[in-house]
N, C-alpha and C positions, 0 to 999 in steps of 0.2 A: 504494500499500500504506499502510496506516495503522500507527501505532505501537502503539495498544492495540485489541483487539477491542471492539466495540460490537454493538448489536442487527442492524446490517446487514453486520458484517464478522466472519466466524468466526476462531477462534484462529489455525488454520494460516494465514489470509491476512494476518496482522498481523506486524509486526516482532518483537513480544515473543514470538509463537508461533513464529516461524522461529527466534529465538534459542534458545529451548529445544531446538528440533530440532537446531541446530548444536552446542549444549552436550552433548545426549545422544550425539551421533555423535562428539564429541571425546573424551568419557569413555568410550565403548565401543571406541574405537580400540585396536589392538594395542600401540602404542607411546606412550610419554609425552608427546612432542612431534611435531606434524606441520606440514608446510608448508600455506600457505593453498590451494593448487591440489590438494593431496592431499585436504584437508578438502572443499573444494568438490566434488571428484569422489564423495566418500563421501556428502555431503548430496545430491547430485543422485540417486544410486543409492537412497538412503533414501526420499526424496519420491516418485520414480517407482515404487518397489515398494509403497510403502504408499497410493498413490493420492492423494497430497496434491497441493496446487497446485504448478505448476512455477514455479520461481523464476529470475531472471536474476542475473548476476554482481554488477550494482549494489545490488540488494536484498539479496544475500548479505553484500556489503561493509557496507551500512548496519547489518545485524545484528550483524555483528562489532564495528562501532564501539560499538554499544549495549552489548555484552558487555564491551568493553574499558572503557567509560565507568563501569560499575557494578562494575569491578575483579573481574569472574568469570573473565575470561581475561587472560593477559599473554603477552609475547613474551621468548624467551631471546635470547642474544648474537648467534646465528645466524640471527635472524628467525623462528624456528618457533613456532607457537602452543601455549601450555601452558595447561591448566586449573588455575586457583588453587583449592586446597581449604583 
């Protein structure tokens, strides 16, 4: 999986596109902070329902790292993932 999409890789098959899917899922969740496993299950539901590429846990973790590096998400004292607005 590539970081950025190009003419051979579509947006949903890049880490940047997957990061967008993760962030949208996190923002649309019912609670303010979620665990990594809960978010992983919601992302899997969303990608399978929308017909997007299936991802593995390693790719999901890499996308979380990108979101954290860009300071888009953070972690609270209990280790839950929160979206920074």
